[in-house]
N, C-alpha and C positions, 0 to 999 in steps of 0.2 A: 938611179931614183930621179925621178923627173921633177918639173919645179912643182906640178900640181901636188905631189906626196910629201914635199918639201914646206909649201906655204899652206897645207890645208890644214894644221893646226892652228893656226892663224885667222885664216880666213873664215874657216867655220865657227870661232868663235867671236866674231863681230858682232858687235848688238844689233839687233834686229827687232821689229816690230812683228809680233806672231799675226798669222794670218787668221781668219775668222774659221772655225771648226765648219761651220753649216751656212746655212745662207743669211745674211743679212738683210733685214726689212729695208725696202726703200724708204720709210722715213727715218730709219735709224741710220741710214748711208747718208742721207741730207744733214742730221743732225750733227755728224762726224765732221761734214763737210762745211758746215755754217760755224762750228767749233774752231776749227782750224782757221779759218778764213778770218774770223775775229782775233784769234790770238795773233795771225801776220799782221793785221792793221795795229794790234796792240803794238809788237814789236819794232814797227816801222816808226813808231814813235817816241821808243824808248831810246835815247841819245846817250853817246858814249861818255862815261864819266871819266872826267880828267881831261877830257879834250877842249881847248880853247878856241881853235879855230880849224878847220879841214878844208882839204880841196878834194873836190869831187873829180877823182881819175875818169872815171866810167861816166861821166854827163853825158856823154852822147848816146853810149848804151843802156842808159838806166831804164829803160821802159821795157828792154830785152831780159836784165838782169833780175827785175823785179826786187830790187833793194830800195834802200832810202838813205841818203848821203848822211853820215854823222851818225847814225842809228847803230844799232848791235846788227840789224842785217845789212850792214854796210856793204859785204860782198854778193848780198843776193845768192841767184842760184847760180852763179859765175863759176865757182869750184866743181858744182856737180855738171856743169855743162862742159867743162873743160876737162874733167875727166871722161864724159861720155864721147868726147872726140878721140880720146887718147884709146879707148877701148873699141872705138869704132874702126880708129886706123890697125890697131892689132888683130882684130878679128877679121877687119877686111883683107890683110896678109896672111890669115890663117895661120897666126903666130901663138895663139892661147892654147889650141888643141882642145877646147871646150864645146860640149855637145849640150845645147841648150833644152834638149829634150830629156836629158838625163837628170834626174832630181839631184844626184850628187854633185853635178858641173852647174847646174844652176845654184846652188849654194855658195859655190866656189865662184862663180862670176858675181852674185851679188856681195859677196864678201871682199873680192877685189874691187869693186866698184867704189864700196866705201873705205876701203884703204888708199883708193886713187883719190877720192874726194878729200881725205884728212890730207895726204901729200898736198893738194894743189891747195888748200885751204892755207898751208903754212908758207907755200912758194908766193903766193897771191900775197897775204896779211904780212908776213916778214917784211918784206922788201918795201911793203907801203908804209909799215909803222916806223921802221929802223933806218931804212935806207933812203927812200924816196922824199921824206920830209913832207909827206901828204897831210901829218896830224901833227898840230902843236900843242904839246902839254901844258896846262895851265901852271903858271911859275907857282902858284901859293901850294901846289900839289907837291910839285917837284922839291919845292923848300922844305914841304913836312916829311916827304922820303927821303930826300937827301941825296936824290939820284934822280936824274932824266930817265936812265935806262929802265928803273924800277917802275916809272909812270908808264914808259911804253909798254913794258909787259904787261902791264895793268889793261893799257888800251888793246893792246893785240889778244889777252886773255878773253874780252868781251866779244871782240869780233870772231874769235875762234867758237865760243859758244854758240853766238848766233849764226853761224854758218852750220853748225851740227844740228841746230834746233829746226833749220829750215829742210835739212837735209831729211831728219825723222819725221816731220809735218809732211814733208812728200811722201814719203810712205805711208803715212797713216792715212792720206786720202787714196792711195792708191789700192790699199788691201782692204779698207772700211769706210770708204767715200767714194764720191760719183767723180769721174774722171781722174785726173792724175793732179798732184799738187803743184807741179812747175807751171802747169798751163792755167790753174788756178789761180797763181799768183800773177802771172803776166795779164790775165785778163782784170785783175782786182788794180795791177799798177796803171794799165794802159788806160783802164775805164775811169779810173782817178782824174786822170790828164785831160781825157777828152770830154768830162764832165765840166771841169775846170776851164778848158778852152772854149766852152758855151756859155758858161754863166758866171764864171769869177767876175767880181765887182771889183777888180783891180788891185787884189793883194799880189805884193811881192813885184808891183810893175807890170804885170799882165792882168790886162782886161779882156774876159770874153766876148765873143764875137755879138752876143745877143746885147749885152749893155751898150757895146760900140756902136750897134748900128741904132738902137735907141737915141743913143747921144746925137748920132748923124742925124738922123730923122727929125727929133727935137731942135735940131741946131745949136744944143749945149757942148757939141765937141770943138775943141781948140785946136787948131793950126791947122785945119783942112784945107788942102789946097783946093781949088776949081775943080769941080768934077767934069768938067767938059774939057778939060786941058790934059796934056800926056802926063803930068805929075797927079791928077786927079785920078784917072785911070790906073795908073801904078798904086796908088793908095787904096784905091778899093779893091784891085786884086791881090797886093801882096801886104798891103799896111792893114789898116786898122779896121778896112772892110773886108779882110780874108775871103773874098769869093773863091779865088781859086783854090786856097786851102779848104772851102767847103765843099767845093765841087770833087777835088781829089780824096777827099774823105768819103763821099757818098760813092764816088765811083769804085772806091776799093771794094766797101761794104757790098756792091752789088755785083761786080765781077766776080768777088770770091765766092758768094752765094751761087751765082751761074756757075762757075766753074766746078764747085762741089756736086753741082747736078748731072754736069756733063760725063757720061760714062759710055764703056764699052761693056756690054751684058753680054756674056758667054751661057748660051742656054745649057743646062744639067737635067737629067731625069734621074729617078732611082732605080737600080738596077735589077732590084726585085719587087720592090711596091708599084705595081702598075698604074700610071695616072700621077703618080708624085713627081714635080717637076719642079724646077727653081731655075733661078739664074746668078750666075758670079759676077759680080759689077768691079770693072777695072775704071776706076774714076780718072780725069785727067791729071788731078793733082795726088796721084794715086801715094806717094810716100807723104802725104801731106805737108803743111807747112814747119812743122817741127825743125827739117834739116836746118832751117835758115837760123836757128838759133845757132847751129854750131859753125854755120860762116860768119855770122857778124862776131861771135865768142872769139874766133880765131883772128878777126880785124881786131878786136878788142885786146887781146895778147900782145899782139904786135904793136900797137900804139902804147900800151902799159910797157912794156920793153923800151920803147925809145923815150918814155918818160923818165922812166927809171935811170937809164943811160945819161940821158943830159941832165938831170938834177945831180947825180951822182959825179960826172965829170965835169960839168959846168959848160961843156961845148962838145959838138960831135964833129967829126969829119964833113967837109962840106957836102960829098955825094950822100951820106946820111941824112943831113939836113940840119935846121934850127927849129928854136921854138921863139915863140913870142905870146905872152898872157898862157902861156901851158898849150897853146895849138901849134902843130907842125906848120911850117910856112915856107919850108923848101926841103929838096932832096928825097932820099927814098920813104922817109916817114911820111910825107906830105902828100905824095901821088897814092901812097897805100891807105891814107886815111878818107874813111867813107865819106860823099856828099851828103849832108845834113839837113840842109834849108836852101833855098832858093839863091840867097846871097852867096853859098860857095861856090856856084857856076856862073852867076849872071854877071859877070866882068864889068857890063856898061852900066850898071844898076847904081853903083856905088856902095857895093857890100864887100865883105871880106876880100873875095875873087878880085876885086878893082886894083889889090895890090901888086897883081900878077898878070902874065902876059897871057893873052887868047890863047896861043897853044900850049901854055902849061895847065891854063884850067880843062881846056877839051882834052888833053891827056891825063890829067885825073879823071874827069868823067869817064873816060873809056877804060881805064884801069879798073875803077870802081863797077862799071858796068859789066866787064870782061870777069871779074873777081867774083862778083855776085850771080852771075849766068854760068860759068863753068864750075865753080864752086857747089852753086846750089844743085846740078846736075850731078857732080861727084858725090857729094853727102846722100842725096835722094837714092843713089844706087847703094852705098852702104847702110843707109837707115833700113832700105827694104831688104836687103841679104841680111842684117843681123836681127831682124824681127821678124823673120819667118815668113815674109811677103813674097820671096823671090817665086820663080816659076816652080823651083823643084818642090820646096816647102808646101806651097798651095797645092800641087798635083797630089802631094801626100796627103793633106786635109781632106780634098775633095774623093779621093780612094777610099779614105779611113771612115768617112761619112756614108759609103754606098752609093755615092752619087756617080755618074759617068757624063761624058758629053755625047749627045746623040748623034749616030753615025759613027762614032770612034770605038775601038775595043776598048773595054775595061782594065786599063794597065796604066800603070804610075809615069811610066816612059812616055806613052802615047799622049796624055794629060799633060805632062810638061811639055810636050814641042807645041803644042797648042798654045799654052800660056806664054810661051817664047816669042809667039807672032805678037804679042800685044804688051806685056808687063815690063819689059827692058824699054823700048820706045817710048811708052808713056809716062814711065818714072822719069827718063832724061827728058823729055818734052815739059812734063809739070815742074822738075825741079827749075829748068832754066827760065819757064814761065814766070814762076813766084821769085826768083831773082830779078828779073825784069821788072815786074810790079812793084817791088819793094823799092829799087833803085828810082824808078819813076815818081813813087810816092814821096821819097825824100827830095827828088829836087823840086817838084811843086810848091811842096810844104802839107801839112795835115793841120786840123783842127787840134789846140792843146800842145803843137810841137812835137807830138806823138811821131817816132820814127817810123818809115812804111814797112818797115819788117815787123816792129810791133803792133802796128794796127792789123797787118794781114794776120799775124798769129792771133791777134784777139777775136777776129771774125771768125776763120776758120775754126780754132778750139771751141769757141761760143757754138757755132753750127753742130761739130761734133759732139759736143756737150748736150745740146739740146738732143741730137738723135738717141745719146745714150740714156737719157732720161725718158723719152718716151719707149725705149725698149725695155728701160726698167720698171715703167708703169705696167705694160703690156703683160710682161711675165709675172707681175705682182698679183695682176689681175685672172691669168691665167696660169696656174703653176705648173700646168702638163707643158706648157712650152718651155720652162725653164729645164724640166725634165730631159726633154728633148734636145736642147742646146748645151746640156751639161751644165747649166747654172747652179 
């Protein structure tokens, strides 16, 4: 008896959101999507009961994990992404033995994913609450319960419920709404930071670029160096002026939109219907930007492990590193920590990097760049293969649709060989390019201190969401097209 037969009674009974039996009207899809988005914003503002103070372990990755510190959505989409990494690796090594085209295996795959998400919630939340000391329980509540552990279990229970809610919210959007829930939550979190970076009036010590420039022009801004000096130029570029951050943000928007439009179009013609032609587009960012979530989540889990070990042991071996104010300052965990802002690598500018030697900072930049470029390419390949976007799966889709490539025989193997000329190379190139752009955006800074990966994801997901909405509207206007495409 294989593992599928053993696990089937459990995996098939995992709670799930039922798929709609028929076509869901576009307006109803928008209603479901908007409702889930409102619920998401509501839950990010529901603080954990019984917590006095909390440390944001995922502060550097918060825009990617789409959660909120100290709220019931503290973990965000982290467990979902980590479970996806495990499934990607298992699927890439062909250890699961699941055929996603088989309805039975699809149910098993979805059940296995939910089970892994629950496991990751426990593996992330339990050490965070009980071991790491990242949540300080309220003393009055501890006295009322008569036990610190009881309050800790109460805190973990809230985190667990929030993580389960975001799992099913994602499933609701995927089946009943527009786009995906994970993408929607990332857009919501990053957009909130971007708006704050532009117009924030100075709340929580952060002033938006627009109020800052109004203060500079009107002369009401304080402690501004002469703008004609080196300090003044540095202030305009990296300080209150934020000119470099603004230029980087606009550049990322432009380059992602441009990259989404760059494609190799393979001509197709219908085997039986004369004159029916089409094109199969192989985009430059063929695997999309979503694999970057997996790369950054892997980095986040490495840093999470380092913080847990340091807090639990009090110190680490020199080669593993040391921590100051919760941030790695030397050793293995320092070099694997991603560059998040200009001050992390400009050792001459007096930021955090000023306490390190130039070679140490350059080595950290090289490691981060290599991790993102190589990791982006590898996870892009895994993503393409596990989402049926590879040459073999694409060839079968084209063959089943009755189309063929002009000048070639109508044969799956022939179509696959043609696809192998483009898809693998474009997948690797696109994944590496996205990794390079993410590191560059972090090094130069962005508006609202949004991470480069978060900004890339937001622009790409928004662009795809726009395309999907346009397609939904087109099919709503012409129902015949929905029948042709199997909608």
